[in-house]
N, C-alpha and C positions, 0 to 999 in steps of 0.2 A: 503494500500499499504505500511505498514511497518512503516509509519512514521505520524505525525500529519498533518492534512490538514486544511487550512483556507478556508472556505466557503465563496465565493464572489457573491455577487448577482448584476446581470448584468441588470439592466432597470432603467432608469431614467430621468433624466434632457435633456431639449431642448437648446442647446446652438450653440453659433458660437464658432470658438476657433481660435487660433493662434498658427501656428505650425513651429518650427524651422526646416527648410529643412534638411534631414538627409546628414550626411557626408557618400559618396558612400565606403570610407574605412572603416566605422564604423561597417555597416551592409549592407546586400544585399539580396535583393530578387532574389533569384535564379530561383523560379517556380511561376508563376502567371497563374493559370486556370481558366475559368469560362466554365462550363459544363451544359447544358440547354436540357432537353428533354420535347417536350409537347406533351401530348397525349390528343386527344379530347378535345382542348383546355386548359387543364389543365397543369400549367408549374411547373415543379420541378427544380430548379438551386441549383447547387454546386458549392462554390466559395471557391476555395483553394489557399492558400499561403505558401511558404515554405521559410523560412528566418534564414540565418547565420549571427550570431555575429561574426564579423572578429577583435574584439578587443581584447586585452592580460587581458581585465576586464569584469565584468559583465556589461549589457546593457538592459536597458527597451527597448523592442520592441513593437511596436503599430500596432495592425490590424484594418483597417477603411474602411467601404465599405459602397455603397449605394445601397438601394434596394429599389423596387417599393412600393408606399404606399398602395395598393392594396394587399400588400403579407402578407404572416404570415411566422415567422421565426418558423422552426419545430425542427432546430438542430444547436447547436455549440459546437465544442469541440477543443481541442488541444492536441497535440502530443509534448511530449520533455522528454529527457531522458529516454526513453523506457517507459515512463508512458501516460496514455491517461486520458485527464481531461475533462469529459463528462459535459453538460450543462443539467439541470433539470428544468422542467416547473414547477411553484409554484404559488399558489393564490398570487395576488401582495401584499396584506397586511402582510403576510409571510416573503417573500423576503424584503419588504421594512422595516420590524422590523430587519431583519440582518444586512441592511444598517445602519438604525439608531443607533443600537449597535455598529457598527464599526466604525462611525462617531465619537461616545462618547468616543472612545478608544483612539480618536486622528487620525485615519486613514483618508486620504484623499479620497473625492468624486470624483467619474470619471465623464469623459466628454464622453457621449456614444450614445447619441441620439438627431437627430435633425429633421426637418421638412423642406423640399424644395416643388417647384412646383408638382413634382411628384415622388419624392424619398424621402425616409428616411433615415439617417444614422447610421451605426452601428459602434460603436468604443469600443476597449478594448486594454490591455497590458498586458504583463508578462514580467519578468525580466529572462534574458536567461544569463547563464552563459558563459565565454571567450571560443570563437572558438566551441560553441555548436549552435545548430539549433533547429527551433521551426516550427510546421505546424500548420495553424490554419485551420480549416473547418467550413464553415456555409451553412446551406440548408434552401431555403425559398420558399415558394408554393403559386401561384395564379392561380385563373380562370380568364382567358383573357376575356374582355369585348368587345363585338362587338358593333361598333360607325362607323356612315356613311358607312356601309359596309364592314368593315374589322377588324380585330383583330391586335392589336402592341404589340409585345413583346419587352420590352425596357430593355436592359443589359446596365449598367455603369461600366466604366472601369476607374479607377483613382490611380495606383499605387503609383504615388508620385516618381518614378524613372524608367529609362528605364530597361526593364527586359530580359534578353538573353532568357530565356523559357517561352515567353508569349503565350497563343492563348485562343479563344472563340471557342466552338464546340456547336453547336445547332443542334437538330434531332427533326423534327416535324414529327408525325404520326397520320394522319387523316384518319378515314375510310369512311367518307363520301366523300371523295376526295379533293385534292387541286386545287383550282378555279385559282388563281395567288399567287405571293410571291413576293416581293420585300426588298431589303436591303439599309435602310436610315439612317439617323441620321449622327451626326458630324463625326463618326470616318469611314464614309463610303464615304467620298469624298475626292477630290485632290490627295495628292499621296499615301492615304491609300487604295485607291478603288481596286488596284489590288494585296492587302493583303486578298481581299474577294474572297473565291471561293463558289460556289452553285451547288447543284444537284438537280433535281426536277425529281419525278416520279409521278403515276397518284395519290398517296395516301401518299408518303413520301418525306420529304424534308431536306437535310442536308446544312448547313452554316456553312463555317470556316472562321475565322479570324486569321490569323497568321503574324502580322507587324513585322518587323526587329526592331534592337534596334535604328536604324537611324530613321527608319519611325515612331517610337514612338514619337518623338520629331516633326512631321511635320503638325498635323491636326491644324485646326483653333484655337482650344483651348490648344493646346498642347505646350511643351516647354521642357527646358533641363532637367525639371523633370519627363517628362515621358507624359503619355497619361492623358487627361481628358476630357472624352465624351461619349457618347450613340452611341450603334449600336441598331438600331431597326429594328425588323424582321416584316414585315406588309405582312398581308395574308388573304385570305379567303376561304371558303370550297364551294364545291358544293351542292346544295338545290334539289334533284330529286323529293322530296315528300314534299306535302303541311303539313302532319302531323310532319314532321321533321326528325331530327336524334335520336334514342334511343339506350342505350348501357346499358347492364345488367351484373353484375358479382357479385357473392357471396351473392346474395339476396339483391343487392342495384341496381339502375337505375338512369340513368341522361339523361334527353330531352332535347335536344336544339331545339327550336321552331321559326322558322325565314321564314315563308312561303312567296314566292316571286309571281310576275305577279298578284296582289292584285291592284284593283281599288283604287285611294287616296281618302280619306275623304275630303272633304271642312272643314273647319276650322273656328271657331272665337276665336279670339286672343285679350287679352289687355294687352298692357304694360305699366307696373308703373315705373316711372323713377324718383329717388332720385335726386333733383336737390338743395339741402341744402348747406349751405356754404362749409360743408367739401369736396364737389365734386369739388373744385375749381381747375383750371388749367388743367393738362393733363387729368384727370379722366373724366370731363365734356365734354372736347375737343372731347375724343376718343368716348364717349358714344354717342356723335352726330354722328359722322362719320358711328359707326356701326349702329345705330337706322336708318339712310338713306339707307344703303346699304340692311338692313333686309326689311325695306318697299318695297324695289325695289323687293326683290323676292316674294312677296306674290302674289298668284295665282288669278285671276280675281274673281273666285267663293269664294273667301275668305271674311270674314268681319273681321273687325279691330277696335281697340280702342286706344286711348294714352291719359295717365294721367300723367304729372307730378307732383311732391309736393315737398313743404319743410315743412313749418307751416301750409299752405292751400294745397288745391288741386286744378289743372287747367286742366280741360279735354280738348283736342282739340275739342271734339262733346260730347254731352250728352248720345248719344246711338252708336251703332256701324253702321258702314258704309261698302259698298262693296268697294273692292280693285280695282275699275276702275281707268283709267287715271287720270281724274281730283280729285277723292278725293286723290290719292298717292301724287299728285303734291303737293297739298293744307298740305297734313300731313308732306310732307319731308320740306316744308318752317317751319312748326311748329316745328320740331324736331331741324332744324338749328339754330333756335331762342333760344333755352332753355339756360338760365344764370342761374348760382349759386347762391344763397341767402338763409338766412334763418335759419329755424330749421327743424326737421324731425318728421313729424306726420305719421308713417307706419300704424297705426290702420286704421285711415280714408280712405287712400289712398288704402288700399287693399280691404276695404268695398266697396269702390266705384267701384272699378273693379269688385268684385263679383254682385255687384247689376247690372251693363252694360251687363253682360254674363247672369244673370239669367232671364233679361227682354227681352232678345233678343235671345230666343230658335229658332232653326233651325232644322228642321226633317232631320235625314241623315248627321248631321255633328259632328265635335268634338270642344269642348271649351277647351281653355288653358290661363291660367292666370301667367304672367311673371313678376316678381318683381325683380328691381335691384337697391341696396342701398349700401352705403357704412358706414353706422353708426347705432347706437342704437337710437330708438325713444326717442325724447328730448323735445315732446309738445303733446298736445291733451291725449290721453290715453297712459302713459308709463310703466304700470305694464305689463311685458311681459307674466304672465301666461293669464290675463285678453285679452289681445290682442289675444293670442292663441285660447282661448275660443270663441272670438268674430268671428275669422275668420273661425273657424270651423262650428259654425251656419251658417255663412254666405254661404259658399260653400256647406255644406251639402251633400257632396262627389258625387257632380254633375260632377266636373271637376278638374283636378291636378293645383296645385299651384305649380310653379318653383322659387326657389330663389336664386338670384345670388347676392352674398356678395362680394362687391368692395374691396379690400387691407385688411390690418391686423387690422383696428380698429374696424372693424365691430364686433357685437357679432355672429359667425357663429353658434354656440350651438342654439342659439334662432332660426335662420333661418331654421338651419337643422330640428329642431324640428316640426317647424309651416310647412314646405314641406311634411316632411314625414306623419305627421297628416291630409294631405291634398292630398296622393297619387301622391306625386311629388319628387323631389330631389333639394338638395341645390348645388351648385357648388360655388368655390371661383375663382374670377376673379382677376388675380395678377398685382399690380401695376408695367407695363413693358411697352416697346414700342409697343408690340404686343396686348395690352387691346384689341383694336377693333376687332381684330384677333379672340381671346377668346371668346367675346360675338358673333361674328357673326357664330363661329363655334358652340356654344351651341345652338343656333337658328335653325342651319341646322340639328341638331340630332332630333328634335319636328317639323321640318317644313312640314313633310309629314306623317300624319296619316294614317294608313292603317286598324287598326280594333280597336274598343272600345270594354269594359266592357269584356274582356278575361277570360274565365273560364277554368282551366286545369282540367280534370276529370280523375282519375286513379283507375279504378276498379281492386280490387286485389292488392292495394298499401296502405302502412300506413306511419306513421311519415314524412308526405310530407311538404316540403319546400314550399315558398310563391305558391299559385294556382290562385290568383284572381290579375289581373291587370287592370288599367284602361284604358291604351291605348299602343297598338302597333305601332312604328313608324319604317318606311323604313330605311333600313340600321341597325336597332338594332337588338336584340334576346332575347328572354325570356328561361331562364334557370329554369327546376325544377329536384329536386332530390329526392328520397324517398327509401322506403325497400317495397319490393316485398312480400306481406303476405305468411306466412310458405314457403317462397322461391319457391312458384309454378307458374313458368312463363306461365302455359296453362292458368289460372284464370286471368291473367293481362292482361288488356285492355284498352290503352290510347284513350284519343278523346279531342278535343278542341271547346268549343262554343263561339262564340263571334259575334259582330256585325260590318257588314260592308257597309256601307252607309244607307240603310233603311231597310235591310234584315238581319237576325239571319243567320249564317253561321256555318256549323259543318265540323270539320277536324277529320275524322278517315279514316281508311284504312283497310277493313277486309282482305286482302291480305299481309298485312305487317307482318313483324316479329320483334321482339327485338333482336337486335344482340348481341350476348355474348361476352365481352372481357375478359374471363376468363384467357386469356393467359397474359394481362398484369398483372406486378407483382405491390405489394405495395398497394394492396387493391385501386387501383385507384377510381372505383366508390363511393366506402365508402367513401373515402376522401374527394371526390367532395360532398357528402352530408353533411358530417361535416363542410367542408369549408363553403357551402351555408347556412347552419341552424346557425352556429355560427355568420356569419355576418349580418343576418336577424334579429336573436335574439338581437343583440348589438342596431340594428337599433329600434326594440320593446321597448326594455328597455328604449330607450331615450324619448319616447313617454309616457310611463307610470309613475304611482307614487304609494306611499304605497307599500302594500303587493304584488300587482300584479309585480309592478317593481322588488320587491327583488326575486319574483319565477322565473321571466324570466332572471335574472341577476344570479342565483344560477344554471340554465340549462346551459346557456353559458359558465359559470365558469367551471362546470364538462365537458363539451364537450371540451373546451380549453385544459383542465388537459390531458383527456382522449389520444386528439391526438397530444397532444406536441406541441399547437399552441401558441404564443407568440401573446396576444391580450392586448387590454386596461384593461382586467379583470386580467391577469397573467405576470408574470415575469419570468425571467430564473435565475437559481443560477448555477453557475460554480465552480466546485473545481479547486482551484490553490495552486501550491507550498506555503509551510509555509512563513510566511513574507510579502504577497503580499497584495497590498491595496484591499479594498474593492470596488466595483463599482456597480452601478445599472442602470439598461437598463429596457426601457418598450415599449410599443407599443404606440407612441403618438396620441393624438388627433387631428382632422385638426384644432379644435376651438383653439388650442394651438398659442402663438406667433410664429412668423417666427426664432426668433433667441432669445435665451436664454442662461445665464451665468451661469458657476459654476468654482468651484476650480479644478484645475487641472495642474499640473505643469512637466508632462513626455513630452519626446518625442522619436519618434523612426520611426517605421515602419508603413506606409500606403499603404493600396492596396485592390482590388477586386480580387477574385480569383477563380479556378474553380477546377473541379475534375481531379484527377490523379491516379497512380497506387497504390500498397502497400506503406505504410510510413514505412520510416526506413530502406529499403532495397535497394540494389543495385545489379542489376543484368540483364541480356540480355534481350530484349523485349520477354515477353511471359514466361519467368522463373526468377521472381524477386530473390535477395538473391543468385544465384549462381555465384560465380566469376570465375570457372575454364574453361580450355579448353580439348578438346583430340587434342593431337598432334599427325598428321600423318607425319611419318617421310618418307625419301627416300633412307634408307640404309638397309642391312638385307636381309636375304633369302625370295625369293617369298613367298608371301602368309601367312609369318610368322607373330605372334603378338607377343608383350611382354607388360609388364607392369612395368614403373618406377617409385619410390616414391622420397620423398624429401631427400633421402639419396643416390639415385642409379646414375650410371652413364652407358653410353652405347657408344660404337665407332662410326663410321662414320663421324668423323672430329668435333663431337659435345661433349661438357663436361659441367656438371651442377651439382649441389648439393647444399644442404641448410637443415638446422636443422629444424624440425617441427615448424610450426607457425599456430597461430589461425588465424580465417577468418578476426580479425580486425587488425591483422599486415598486415605491407608491403607484397606483394608478392616475394618470392625468384626469383633470376634472372636465365638467362640461357645466357651463351655466345657462340660464334662461329664465322666462318669466312666465307663471301661472295666469289663467285668467284674471285672477285677482291683482295682477302685477306684480307680485313678490318674486324676489329674486331668487333663482333656486340655484343649489351646487350639487351638480350630479356627476358622481366618479363614471368613468369611460374607461374601457381599456386602451391600450396602445394602439389596436387597429379595429375598426369597426366598421360593419357592412349596414348598408340602409337601403330600404325599397320603399317606394312611395304608392299609397293606396289611391284609390278612387279621389276624385275631385269632389269639393262640396264641402270638405272637413276642415273647419277654422285652423289657418295656419299658427304656430307658435304655442300650441296648448300641449303644453309637456305631461299633463298629467294623462294624456291619452297615448302616451308612448309604451310599449311593451317590449320586452328582449329577450331574444332567444340565444342559446347558444351558437359560437361560432361555426361548429361543424354543419349547423342548419343553414348553409349558404343558399340564397334565394336565387331563383332563376333571372336572367336579365328580362325576361319577359313574363309578367304575371299575368296568370289564366283569369276571366271572368269567374268570380263566385258561382256556383249553381246549386240550386235547391235539391238536395238528397231526398230520397224516400224516408219516411220515418225508420229509425232503426231501435234496436231492443238492447236493452242492457239488463243483465240478471243478477240480482243482489241474494247473497247467503245471509240468513239470521241463525246464530249458532244459539243452541240451548243446551243448558248446564245439565250433566249426566244423561246426555243423548247423544247417539251416534252421530245420527244423519240431521243436518241442520235443515231449517226451511229455506225456501227459494222462490223467488217472485220476478216477475219482468216487468220492466219499466219502457214505454216506448217513447222515444224522441229525445233530444239533447236539452234536457230540462234543466233547471236549476234547482237544486235540493237544500232543505236544512238538515244539515248533517249532526250538529250539537248545539244545544241552546242551554246556557246557566244564568237564570234570573239573577240569581244572587250575586255572582260575580259580573253581571253586564258583559257577558261573553257570549259570542255566537261564532259557529263555525257554517258556512257553505261551502256548496260544490256546485260549478258548472260542469255536466256530460260531456264528454267527448263525443265527435261524430262518428267514432270508430264502431260499428256494431260489436256488442259484447266487448266492449272495451271498461274506460274507468273515467276518469274527471281529467279535464284540460285545465281547470282552473278551480283553485280553493281559496276561500277567502276568510280571513279571520277577522272579525269586528270586537273589538275592545271599547270600553267606556270613553270617554271624552273626546268622541269621534276620532278615533285612532282605527286603520284598517290596514292589514296585510294581505297582500295578494300573491301567491306562490303558483306559477305556472311551469310550464316546460323550460322557461329560458332563465328563472330568477325572481327575485324577491322585489317587489315594489309595496314600500311602506308609504300611506299617506296619512300624514297627521295636521288633521283640518287641512289647511291650504299649502303645506308642505310635503312635498314628492322627493323621498329617497327612493333611489334604485341602487340596490347593492352588488356589487361585484361579489364574486364566489369567494368564500372564506369558512373558517372552521364554525364562528360562532356568531349569530347575530342576535341581538335583544332589541326589544321596542316594547316600550312600557312595560308590562310582566311577562310579557312572552318571550322564550328564549329559544331560538332554532338551530339546533346543531347539524352540521352537513356530516352525511357519511356517504359510503360507497352505496349509490343507488336509493338512497332514503333521506328524509329529514326528520329529525325528531324534535317535536313542538312540545313545550312545556308551559304550562301557565299555573304556579302555585300546584295544586293536588291534582290538576289534569294534566295528563300526558298521552301525548298523539303522535303515531308514526306515519308520515307519508311515502309510501313505496312507491318506487317509479318502474315501470313495465314497458317493454317494447313488442308490439304485435303488427305485422306487416309494415313493419318500418317505421310505425308511428308510436311515438312516446307517450304515455298518458301515465297517471297517477291514481293511487287508490290509500284513502286512508283509514287507519285503524285505530279505535282508542284503547291504548295500552292501560291508561287509569281513569276510571271514571270518576267525576267529581262528585263528592258528597252532596246529598239534598235529595228530597222527593220529588222536585218539580225539575229535573232534568229531561229535556226534550230532545228530540232529533233523531234519523237513523241510526246513527251510532249509539244511542241511547237505549234501543230497544233490545228487550232481554225476552225472548219468548220462552213460555212454558207449556207444553203440549203432553199429550199421550197417546199411544196409537189405540183404538178402540175397535177397528176392524182391519183384517189384513187380508191378503188375497189378491184378487184380480181387480177389485175396486176398494182400496185401501182407504179408511177415514182417520182423521186426526180430530182430538178435542181439546180445543183452546179455550179456556174462560167459559165452559159450559156450552160451547158451540161445536158441533160437529161438522167438519170440512171434507169435502171429497178432494183426495188429493193423487198426484201421480208420481211416482219414482222417475226422477231425471237426474241430470248431472250439469255440472258448470264448474268452470276456473275459479280458484278461490284465490283472488288476488290480494287478499289479506296475509298471505304467506310469499316470502320472497321468490321461491322456487316456482309458484303457480300450479300447484297441483290440480288435478281433476277431481271434483269430488261429488258422490251421490247427493242427493237431497231431496227432500219432498216439496214438489212443485204446487203451487197455490195460487191464487189470485193475492195481488199485493195488499188489497184491504182485508183479507182474511188473515195474512201473515201479521201483518202492522196492527190488526184489531182497531184500526182506525182507518179513515180515508186516506186514499195517496195524496189528494190536495191538499191534507192537512201538511204533509210535509213539503209541498212545492211551493217554490218561491218565485218573484217575476225576475229577480237579479241578485246573481251571487254576491 
């Protein structure tokens, strides 16, 4: 890049940090976007923040986000001063050496990562010159895991200050079909609830979160420093085939297997409860509460056992007993009497639990061993490797061991290895007020076994991820990915063999087809395969030793490097400007302490961010970087054309002129007079093109000028306008908790009342485009005090009484209470608690607009098309369907139309009916004479 660069390794220490809250006058996060796309349960999230240093001196700006633990970072980069600083994933040892070298030169170590309950923190910083900007962009990927019958997509937002241009956009595409979708989390409650809009079709869903600056201070954990909380998208998919959902693309496949309507398998379960002295206080109290609740949920055909342990073991009974009422009542009394005392003998407790299960085999049942402990073994056998060996022999692959580690004093890696070696998993239980709920939640995940000894077979498949599973539980899902041999789909045949109760079952469908997802970009199926393979290799590496361990570790490292995943084996190295401190960032292990501390002395920007348009360019939506207009004047001979440049002038009451300027310089101005005789100062681009309309229009009326983008060059001959036949526009009205929206047609290029808020003296009107089944050509916002904002295909005109200002394209325009933020292909409009987005679409070469109310103003007297929220129910299906709206039955027809309220403009099915029926008012009530 023409200058020396310092390599900064980003991956390192886990720690808590103390941050000086930024002064809003020092720097400003003017753009905070989170954009997430979920394709067949694989989520890719782009977090982007754009920050400006408003000081007269250099400032260290910080980027700080939280991402799900299950995710892999796959890209990080910074844009500054026309340079792009990309992150490169390297082997951890190589990046660590760069970090060590930097520390030896006296450079500071960075605070870049820490572990929370479900999130990890990413943090880095860069020095930004006075009045300069920096853009941070982080991308991470994760495969959503199904638990208790649902997937959860967790998005954390903590920008550390209210942000004017803040948004979260989520798009979910599930070819299997979406069964249900909900929005939860701390950012979905109270005053923030109306900042969320949701659109759902059979196979797609869109969720938008557009809070205003004031709302960003109003959630439960929010403050004057802005938002701090989660938005959680909860959903599940349809499951029509017992074999499951299989996607193929570019020689790779992904198989999601979660059969429904299977009979539950009775279970044999033994609970091993640590009652050593370290469980004192809330731990033992919450354990008692959870255990009593779990016992209450056992089915009558289940058999169970209870063992508490400290330095000794205390079985409730020596053998398993049926979960009938008498036995459960007695076991609850035993659970309620558990007291903390003594040391910890994990070895003896687990072996006794294994003995009980081995001595009580029941045909057609599933056995499970669950261990809860909060510390290391301190008596009896304390050698961890010997304990793990003893447990492997005692269980002998007959049933899974689930290890729950309570708190952060426990050796989690020991528990994790012991669980993985015995077909189970380890889970940390956090010392918190909801610890009992965490325990109960885990039990629910394993409470209903449906299959055991599950084997996934793929004839014609190779390089497969894990294909054998000890248990399949209700509400969970098995996912397998691999490559198709020679990319020959004709020879690829999947099937599943498992045991259900007393019989062997096979899942296969000779008529099933493997659905191609070849239209999905970015090698979706291949990346899912890589993600799963790396995850499972890391688990396998934990169980092995010696040469086998190194071989698996090497394979996981190579895949991590190939697919740019930040894992426990890799680190990311980021090129930064000269003189910057070196930082180290890595993927932390769950076994790490909850909080670590290190040296770090800077302060600045914190935030979590999302995707936006092109960096460093300012232009009108859809055409970034173009600052000019086309000026259509009102004088001159009919139909004539002329071109004016920065040196020219033309009559008709207007005069203008300037020297040539670069794009980075202020735009030249134009002066004129309105009909009232007031002098106007109107900004013009360096070059403008003008075309004269018909005669008969008064010369010199600046208020009659409209502006278009310069790519819309007008022909030298202007054709005479003709009156087209009336055209149709189709509108959608989306109902809450209904998959199909209502739709109705409007004839002609009408002007319509879109929104009216009498309390704020605000109204929004729109003039329909002449293009059939298009959108709006003009949208006008009227404020009190006679201020009007006109938005069309070419720009924004603000009329304040007799003063008219025509704005060139820039990031943000403010007029009275209204703020307009320009983005790629959209304008974000806010007025207090109202937030509206205007999307730009192109059809048959014509550009038009479509407004969407992202946040409805409060109050019961809000009017307009955008404020209509229908409620209906289906009362008659079949060939003559009927809907019921407000006690009125309406004949409808199933139809479809394009949904322009979504950027991709998908086609949607809808219930077609007359406009008056859909609106429950006359269409005339929404029609106005002039927008």
